[in-house]
ZALUM-922494 format. One line per field, with one value per atom (N, C-alpha, C, O): residue number from 1; residue in one letter; atom name; x, y, z. Coordinates in nm, 3 decimals, decimal comma, padded with zeros to 5 digits. Layout:
<atoms>
pos [NUM  ...]
code [A  ...]
site [CA  ...]
xx [X  ...]
yy [Y  ...]
zz [Z  ...]
</atoms>
This chain:
<atoms>
pos [1  1  1  1  2  2  2  2  3  3  3  3  4  4  4  4  5  5  5  5  6  6  6  6  7  7  7  7  8  8  8  8  9  9  9  9  10  10  10  10  11  11  11  11  12  12  12  12  13  13  13  13  14  14  14  14  15  15  15  15  16  16  16  16  17  17  17  17  18  18  18  18  19  19  19  19  20  20  20  20  21  21  21  21  22  22  22  22  23  23  23  23  24  24  24  24  25  25  25  25  26  26  26  26  27  27  27  27  28  28  28  28  29  29  29  29  30  30  30  30  31  31  31  31  32  32  32  32  33  33  33  33  34  34  34  34  35  35  35  35  36  36  36  36  37  37  37  37  38  38  38  38  39  39  39  39  40  40  40  40  41  41  41  41  42  42  42  42  43  43  43  43  44  44  44  44  45  45  45  45  46  46  46  46  47  47  47  47  48  48  48  48  49  49  49  49  50  50  50  50  51  51  51  51  52  52  52  52  53  53  53  53  54  54  54  54  55  55  55  55  56  56  56  56  57  57  57  57  58  58  58  58  59  59  59  59  60  60  60  60  61  61  61  61  62  62  62  62  63  63  63  63  64  64  64  64  65  65  65  65  66  66  66  66  67  67  67  67  68  68  68  68  69  69  69  69  70  70  70  70  71  71  71  71  72  72  72  72  73  73  73  73  74  74  74  74  75  75  75  75  76  76  76  76  77  77  77  77  78  78  78  78  79  79  79  79  80  80  80  80  81  81  81  81  82  82  82  82  83  83  83  83  84  84  84  84  85  85  85  85  86  86  86  86  87  87  87  87  88  88  88  88  89  89  89  89]
code [M  M  M  M  A  A  A  A  L  L  L  L  I  I  I  I  L  L  L  L  D  D  D  D  V  V  V  V  R  R  R  R  T  T  T  T  P  P  P  P  A  A  A  A  E  E  E  E  V  V  V  V  A  A  A  A  E  E  E  E  G  G  G  G  H  H  H  H  L  L  L  L  E  E  E  E  G  G  G  G  A  A  A  A  L  L  L  L  F  F  F  F  V  V  V  V  D  D  D  D  F  F  F  F  M  M  M  M  A  A  A  A  D  D  D  D  D  D  D  D  F  F  F  F  R  R  R  R  D  D  D  D  K  K  K  K  V  V  V  V  V  V  V  V  E  E  E  E  L  L  L  L  D  D  D  D  K  K  K  K  T  T  T  T  A  A  A  A  D  D  D  D  Y  Y  Y  Y  I  I  I  I  V  V  V  V  H  H  H  H  C  C  C  C  R  R  R  R  S  S  S  S  G  G  G  G  N  N  N  N  R  R  R  R  S  S  S  S  G  G  G  G  Q  Q  Q  Q  A  A  A  A  V  V  V  V  V  V  V  V  I  I  I  I  M  M  M  M  A  A  A  A  E  E  E  E  L  L  L  L  G  G  G  G  F  F  F  F  T  T  T  T  G  G  G  G  E  E  E  E  L  L  L  L  I  I  I  I  N  N  N  N  G  G  G  G  G  G  G  G  T  T  T  T  L  L  L  L  D  D  D  D  E  E  E  E  A  A  A  A  A  A  A  A  E  E  E  E  T  T  T  T  T  T  T  T  G  G  G  G  A  A  A  A  A  A  A  A  I  I  I  I  V  V  V  V  K  K  K  K]
site [N  CA  C  O  N  CA  C  O  N  CA  C  O  N  CA  C  O  N  CA  C  O  N  CA  C  O  N  CA  C  O  N  CA  C  O  N  CA  C  O  N  CA  C  O  N  CA  C  O  N  CA  C  O  N  CA  C  O  N  CA  C  O  N  CA  C  O  N  CA  C  O  N  CA  C  O  N  CA  C  O  N  CA  C  O  N  CA  C  O  N  CA  C  O  N  CA  C  O  N  CA  C  O  N  CA  C  O  N  CA  C  O  N  CA  C  O  N  CA  C  O  N  CA  C  O  N  CA  C  O  N  CA  C  O  N  CA  C  O  N  CA  C  O  N  CA  C  O  N  CA  C  O  N  CA  C  O  N  CA  C  O  N  CA  C  O  N  CA  C  O  N  CA  C  O  N  CA  C  O  N  CA  C  O  N  CA  C  O  N  CA  C  O  N  CA  C  O  N  CA  C  O  N  CA  C  O  N  CA  C  O  N  CA  C  O  N  CA  C  O  N  CA  C  O  N  CA  C  O  N  CA  C  O  N  CA  C  O  N  CA  C  O  N  CA  C  O  N  CA  C  O  N  CA  C  O  N  CA  C  O  N  CA  C  O  N  CA  C  O  N  CA  C  O  N  CA  C  O  N  CA  C  O  N  CA  C  O  N  CA  C  O  N  CA  C  O  N  CA  C  O  N  CA  C  O  N  CA  C  O  N  CA  C  O  N  CA  C  O  N  CA  C  O  N  CA  C  O  N  CA  C  O  N  CA  C  O  N  CA  C  O  N  CA  C  O  N  CA  C  O  N  CA  C  O  N  CA  C  O  N  CA  C  O  N  CA  C  O  N  CA  C  O  N  CA  C  O  N  CA  C  O  N  CA  C  O  N  CA  C  O  N  CA  C  O  N  CA  C  O]
xx [04,581  04,673  04,617  04,498  04,703  04,662  04,636  04,701  04,541  04,514  04,612  04,654  04,647  04,737  04,653  04,575  04,669  04,596  04,696  04,781  04,685  04,770  04,694  04,586  04,748  04,677  04,741  04,722  04,817  04,879  04,778  04,667  04,819  04,734  04,729  04,816  04,627  04,621  04,747  04,790  04,805  04,928  05,042  05,120  05,054  05,159  05,135  05,228  05,009  04,974  05,007  05,052  04,985  05,011  05,159  05,193  05,246  05,390  05,432  05,541  05,347  05,376  05,297  05,280  05,250  05,171  05,193  05,248  05,150  05,164  05,050  04,933  05,085  04,985  04,883  04,920  04,755  04,648  04,610  04,525  04,673  04,645  04,510  04,459  04,452  04,333  04,384  04,491  04,307  04,350  04,244  04,128  04,286  04,202  04,296  04,387  04,273  04,359  04,342  04,236  04,447  04,442  04,418  04,357  04,464  04,452  04,313  04,282  04,231  04,098  04,006  04,017  03,915  03,820  03,733  03,687  03,711  03,622  03,698  03,645  03,823  03,902  03,827  03,816  03,777  03,708  03,585  03,559  03,511  03,391  03,428  03,357  03,538  03,581  03,640  03,609  03,726  03,795  03,697  03,716  03,593  03,497  03,415  03,352  03,417  03,347  03,424  03,368  03,551  03,632  03,592  03,526  03,632  03,606  03,679  03,802  03,604  03,664  03,728  03,802  03,702  03,759  03,887  03,956  03,918  04,037  04,164  04,161  04,276  04,408  04,456  04,433  04,523  04,570  04,716  04,761  04,789  04,921  04,899  04,869  04,916  04,886  05,018  05,110  05,026  05,150  05,121  05,011  05,225  05,218  05,356  05,427  05,393  05,523  05,634  05,745  05,604  05,709  05,681  05,771  05,557  05,518  05,438  05,379  05,434  05,361  05,210  05,140  05,160  05,015  04,965  04,856  05,044  04,999  04,989  04,899  05,081  05,074  04,949  04,882  04,916  04,794  04,670  04,572  04,675  04,561  04,534  04,418  04,639  04,624  04,553  04,464  04,590  04,526  04,379  04,293  04,348  04,209  04,128  04,015  04,185  04,113  04,081  03,971  04,174  04,148  04,036  03,949  04,038  03,933  03,797  03,694  03,796  03,671  03,621  03,518  03,692  03,644  03,700  03,644  03,808  03,870  03,930  04,001  03,900  03,941  04,053  04,113  04,081  04,191  04,324  04,329  04,432  04,565  04,590  04,567  04,638  04,667  04,817  04,868  04,886  05,031  05,067  05,022  05,148  05,202  05,314  05,423  05,287  05,385  05,490  05,580  05,480  05,581  05,570  05,462  05,683  05,690  05,647  05,625  05,635  05,602  05,703  05,664  05,831  05,935  05,932  05,947  05,913  05,905  05,785  05,795  05,671  05,551  05,568  05,519  05,637  05,663  05,748  05,723  05,847  05,934  05,856  05,872  05,773  05,694  05,594  05,577  05,527  05,418  05,462  05,395  05,572  05,614  05,540  05,557  05,457  05,380  05,470  05,562  05,442  05,520  05,478  05,361  05,574  05,545  05,509  05,586  05,390  05,341  05,363  05,320  05,430  05,454  05,381  05,388]
yy [01,901  02,005  02,073  02,104  02,094  02,153  02,302  02,371  02,350  02,493  02,553  02,487  02,678  02,749  02,836  02,919  02,817  02,897  02,978  02,922  03,108  03,203  03,247  03,306  03,221  03,255  03,374  03,392  03,455  03,574  03,688  03,680  03,794  03,912  03,990  03,972  04,074  04,156  04,240  04,257  04,293  04,373  04,288  04,334  04,165  04,075  04,038  04,035  04,010  03,975  04,090  04,067  04,213  04,331  04,343  04,406  04,285  04,291  04,192  04,204  04,095  03,995  03,869  03,831  03,804  03,682  03,591  03,634  03,468  03,373  03,389  03,401  03,388  03,400  03,286  03,169  03,322  03,224  03,178  03,091  03,235  03,192  03,241  03,345  03,164  03,204  03,267  03,231  03,359  03,429  03,418  03,453  03,369  03,369  03,403  03,326  03,517  03,568  03,481  03,482  03,408  03,322  03,401  03,349  03,525  03,607  03,670  03,724  03,663  03,723  03,640  03,517  03,708  03,640  03,539  03,441  03,563  03,476  03,374  03,324  03,342  03,247  03,116  03,071  03,056  02,927  02,940  02,853  03,048  03,070  03,082  03,031  03,150  03,171  03,044  03,008  02,976  02,860  02,745  02,667  02,734  02,625  02,641  02,546  02,761  02,784  02,729  02,719  02,694  02,641  02,497  02,432  02,449  02,311  02,215  02,212  02,138  02,048  01,925  01,853  01,899  01,780  01,812  01,720  01,939  01,979  01,958  01,950  01,948  01,945  02,089  02,172  02,118  02,254  02,255  02,170  02,352  02,387  02,519  02,621  02,516  02,631  02,696  02,627  02,828  02,895  03,025  03,080  03,072  03,199  03,265  03,249  03,339  03,407  03,316  03,318  03,236  03,154  03,004  02,924  02,966  02,825  02,791  02,683  02,880  02,855  02,860  02,764  02,971  02,985  02,882  02,827  02,856  02,758  02,619  02,543  02,586  02,458  02,447  02,344  02,555  02,557  02,551  02,484  02,620  02,621  02,481  02,441  02,406  02,270  02,183  02,105  02,197  02,120  02,158  02,070  02,286  02,332  02,281  02,237  02,288  02,241  02,093  02,050  02,014  01,871  01,851  01,767  01,929  01,921  01,959  01,907  02,049  02,095  01,999  02,025  01,891  01,789  01,796  01,734  01,870  01,872  01,734  01,680  01,676  01,540  01,530  01,424  01,640  01,640  01,646  01,661  01,635  01,644  01,788  01,882  01,803  01,934  01,940  01,863  02,031  02,041  02,176  02,280  02,175  02,299  02,341  02,283  02,443  02,490  02,582  02,624  02,616  02,700  02,846  02,905  02,904  03,046  03,073  02,980  03,199  03,239  03,182  03,122  03,198  03,148  02,996  02,941  02,927  02,781  02,734  02,639  02,800  02,763  02,790  02,714  02,898  02,929  02,819  02,778  02,773  02,666  02,536  02,465  02,503  02,380  02,379  02,278  02,492  02,498  02,542  02,512  02,612  02,670  02,798  02,852  02,847  02,969  03,091  03,094  03,192  03,316  03,401  03,402  03,472  03,569  03,701  03,755  03,752  03,877  03,986  03,972  04,094  04,204  04,328  04,431]
zz [03,752  03,796  03,921  03,929  04,018  04,145  04,130  04,051  04,207  04,216  04,317  04,412  04,296  04,387  04,479  04,432  04,610  04,708  04,790  04,859  04,781  04,852  04,976  04,964  05,095  05,219  05,291  05,411  05,217  05,274  05,284  05,231  05,352  05,367  05,235  05,150  05,217  05,095  05,074  04,960  05,180  05,166  05,112  05,028  05,159  05,110  04,964  04,884  04,930  04,793  04,698  04,586  04,743  04,660  04,624  04,524  04,705  04,678  04,569  04,513  04,540  04,438  04,467  04,582  04,362  04,378  04,258  04,156  04,270  04,161  04,062  04,100  03,936  03,830  03,843  03,854  03,842  03,849  03,988  04,003  04,090  04,228  04,276  04,233  04,368  04,443  04,572  04,621  04,628  04,749  04,858  04,838  04,976  05,095  05,211  05,243  05,273  05,381  05,507  05,569  05,543  05,660  05,788  05,882  05,793  05,913  05,929  06,035  05,826  05,832  05,921  05,927  05,988  06,076  06,001  06,060  05,872  05,795  05,710  05,610  05,747  05,667  05,644  05,530  05,751  05,736  05,646  05,563  05,661  05,578  05,431  05,344  05,403  05,263  05,203  05,090  05,279  05,224  05,199  05,105  05,281  05,264  05,135  05,090  05,077  04,950  04,830  04,721  04,849  04,739  04,708  04,789  04,592  04,551  04,644  04,646  04,721  04,819  04,756  04,824  04,628  04,564  04,486  04,440  04,471  04,394  04,476  04,599  04,405  04,468  04,484  04,397  04,596  04,623  04,666  04,743  04,615  04,667  04,740  04,678  04,871  04,956  04,998  05,041  04,985  05,025  05,098  05,092  05,168  05,241  05,235  05,136  05,336  05,337  05,388  05,335  05,491  05,553  05,551  05,575  05,523  05,528  05,652  05,659  05,751  05,875  05,854  05,885  05,802  05,780  05,680  05,696  05,576  05,476  05,538  05,504  05,628  05,697  05,782  05,784  05,852  05,933  05,844  05,878  05,731  05,639  05,584  05,572  05,552  05,502  05,606  05,571  05,732  05,840  05,850  05,860  05,848  05,856  05,738  05,755  05,619  05,500  05,511  05,474  05,561  05,581  05,682  05,663  05,791  05,892  05,836  05,880  05,736  05,675  05,566  05,503  05,545  05,452  05,311  05,220  05,290  05,158  05,133  05,217  05,017  04,988  04,884  04,868  04,814  04,718  04,790  04,912  04,715  04,774  04,819  04,744  04,942  04,999  05,027  05,108  04,961  04,973  05,032  04,984  05,138  05,191  05,098  05,099  05,016  04,919  04,975  04,903  05,104  05,167  05,128  05,132  05,089  05,056  04,912  04,835  04,879  04,742  04,644  04,543  04,672  04,581  04,570  04,461  04,683  04,680  04,600  04,522  04,619  04,545  04,396  04,313  04,362  04,221  04,158  04,045  04,232  04,182  04,167  04,067  04,265  04,262  04,147  04,079  04,127  04,029  03,890  03,792  03,883  03,755  03,720  03,611  03,813  03,789  03,803  03,884  03,721  03,725  03,844  03,883  03,900  04,006  03,939  03,859  03,972  03,917  04,021  04,135  03,981  04,076  04,032  04,099]
</atoms>
């Protein structure tokens, strides 16, 4: 089962997030440092607000040597539908 990675800002996450998701703010200066600490062999469904940041994050993760399946999950609602995870508000 894929892990859910939310790359939105803390303010966006505070408005609602997927149950069980991991959080790494794509806009933070230390995004690469934080994301590289994750399990590089796991599969990830990465999402954000619009799908733009998550798409960029997937590319960066591949460049950093992540070998599991990396899926751009798009928006919060799209990722909820894909994963079946509940949205926590």
